[in-house]
C-alpha positions as CSV (number, residue, x, y, z in Angstrom):
1,X,-16.0,-34.4,8.7
2,X,-17.6,-32.5,6.0
3,X,-18.2,-29.0,5.7
4,X,-21.6,-27.8,6.8
5,X,-23.7,-25.3,4.5
6,X,-23.1,-22.6,7.0
7,X,-19.3,-23.2,7.1
8,X,-19.1,-23.5,3.2
9,X,-21.0,-20.0,3.0
10,X,-18.4,-18.5,5.6
11,X,-15.4,-19.7,3.4
12,X,-17.1,-18.4,0.2
13,X,-17.6,-15.0,2.2
14,X,-13.7,-15.1,3.0
15,X,-13.0,-15.8,-0.5
16,X,-15.1,-13.2,-1.8
17,X,-13.3,-10.5,0.4
18,X,-9.9,-12.0,-0.4
19,X,-10.8,-11.5,-4.4
20,X,-11.8,-8.1,-3.9
21,X,-8.9,-7.2,-1.9
22,X,-6.7,-8.9,-4.5
23,X,-8.4,-6.9,-7.5
24,X,-7.9,-3.7,-5.8
25,X,-4.0,-4.3,-5.3
26,X,-3.8,-5.2,-8.8
27,X,-6.0,-2.2,-10.0
28,X,-3.5,0.0,-8.1
29,X,-0.4,-1.6,-9.6
30,X,-1.6,-1.0,-13.0
31,X,-2.4,2.5,-12.2
32,X,1.2,3.1,-10.5
33,X,2.7,1.2,-13.6
34,X,1.0,3.7,-15.9
35,X,2.2,6.7,-13.7
36,X,5.7,5.2,-13.9
37,X,5.8,4.9,-17.6
38,X,4.3,8.4,-18.0
39,X,6.8,10.3,-16.0
40,X,9.9,8.1,-17.3
41,X,12.1,10.8,-18.8
42,X,15.2,10.6,-20.8
43,X,16.6,13.3,-18.8
44,X,16.9,11.4,-15.6
45,X,20.3,10.5,-14.4
46,X,21.4,6.9,-15.3
47,X,21.3,5.8,-11.4
48,X,17.8,7.3,-11.1
49,X,16.7,5.2,-14.2
50,X,18.3,2.0,-12.8
51,X,16.5,2.7,-9.2
52,X,13.0,3.5,-10.9
53,X,13.4,0.1,-12.9
54,X,14.3,-1.6,-9.9
55,X,11.1,-0.4,-8.3
56,X,9.1,-1.3,-11.4
57,X,10.5,-4.8,-11.3
58,X,9.7,-5.1,-7.9
59,X,6.3,-3.9,-8.0
60,X,5.7,-6.4,-10.9
61,X,7.0,-9.5,-9.0
62,X,4.6,-8.5,-6.1
63,X,1.5,-8.0,-9.0
64,X,2.7,-11.5,-10.4
65,X,2.2,-13.1,-6.7
66,X,-0.9,-11.1,-6.2
67,X,-2.3,-12.4,-9.8
68,X,-1.2,-16.0,-8.9
69,X,-3.2,-15.5,-5.8
70,X,-6.5,-14.2,-7.4
71,X,-6.0,-17.1,-9.7
72,X,-6.2,-19.3,-6.8
73,X,-9.0,-17.6,-5.1
74,X,-11.0,-17.8,-8.4
75,X,-10.5,-21.6,-8.6
76,X,-11.7,-22.2,-5.1
77,X,-14.9,-19.7,-5.7
78,X,-15.5,-22.2,-8.7
79,X,-15.2,-25.1,-6.6
80,X,-17.4,-23.9,-3.8
81,X,-20.1,-22.7,-6.3
82,X,-20.3,-25.3,-8.9
83,X,-18.5,-28.4,-7.1
84,X,-19.9,-28.0,-3.8
85,X,-19.1,-31.8,-3.0
86,X,-15.6,-31.5,-3.9
87,X,-14.9,-28.3,-1.9
88,X,-13.1,-28.8,1.2
89,X,-11.7,-32.1,0.0
90,X,-8.0,-32.7,-0.7
91,X,-7.4,-32.9,-4.6
92,X,-4.6,-35.4,-3.8
93,X,-5.8,-38.1,-1.2
94,X,-9.6,-37.2,-1.2
95,X,-9.8,-36.6,2.6
96,X,-11.4,-33.6,4.2
97,X,-9.1,-30.6,4.3
98,X,-10.7,-29.1,7.4
99,X,-12.8,-26.2,8.4
100,X,-9.8,-24.5,10.6
101,X,-7.5,-24.9,7.5
102,X,-9.9,-23.2,5.2
103,X,-10.7,-20.5,7.8
104,X,-6.9,-20.0,7.5
105,X,-6.5,-20.3,3.9
106,X,-9.6,-20.5,2.1
107,X,-8.2,-21.2,-1.2
108,X,-6.5,-24.4,0.0
109,X,-7.2,-27.6,-2.3
110,X,-4.7,-29.8,-0.1
111,X,-5.0,-31.2,3.2
112,X,-1.9,-30.3,5.5
113,X,-0.3,-33.7,5.0
114,X,-0.4,-33.5,1.3
115,X,0.7,-29.8,1.4
116,X,3.8,-30.8,3.6
117,X,4.5,-33.6,1.1
118,X,4.2,-31.0,-1.9
119,X,6.6,-28.6,-0.1
120,X,9.1,-31.2,0.7
């Protein structure tokens, strides 16, 4: 069953909240990385430098994941705002994704069956 206008609005609100959360996390990452670069010192012991580098790499991987999620959320917001008839429809098979799935994963663009196939 296609989404109602009310359901579409609820999903849009979920997406907006998720987007705001992701942007805050990415801003914090940028601030933390700036501080890490400024406090890096040649006087640090090599083991401390290696530990700091590992922490930065881990933070960068997390930020990369957050950035990927932000792009997914932005694409979903674009669909819900500019392609209303397509939002909530599986991009693979064209069936309805379902409100319950979109409540859980508002940026979903695949139905559960197609997602399972994609994941193998």
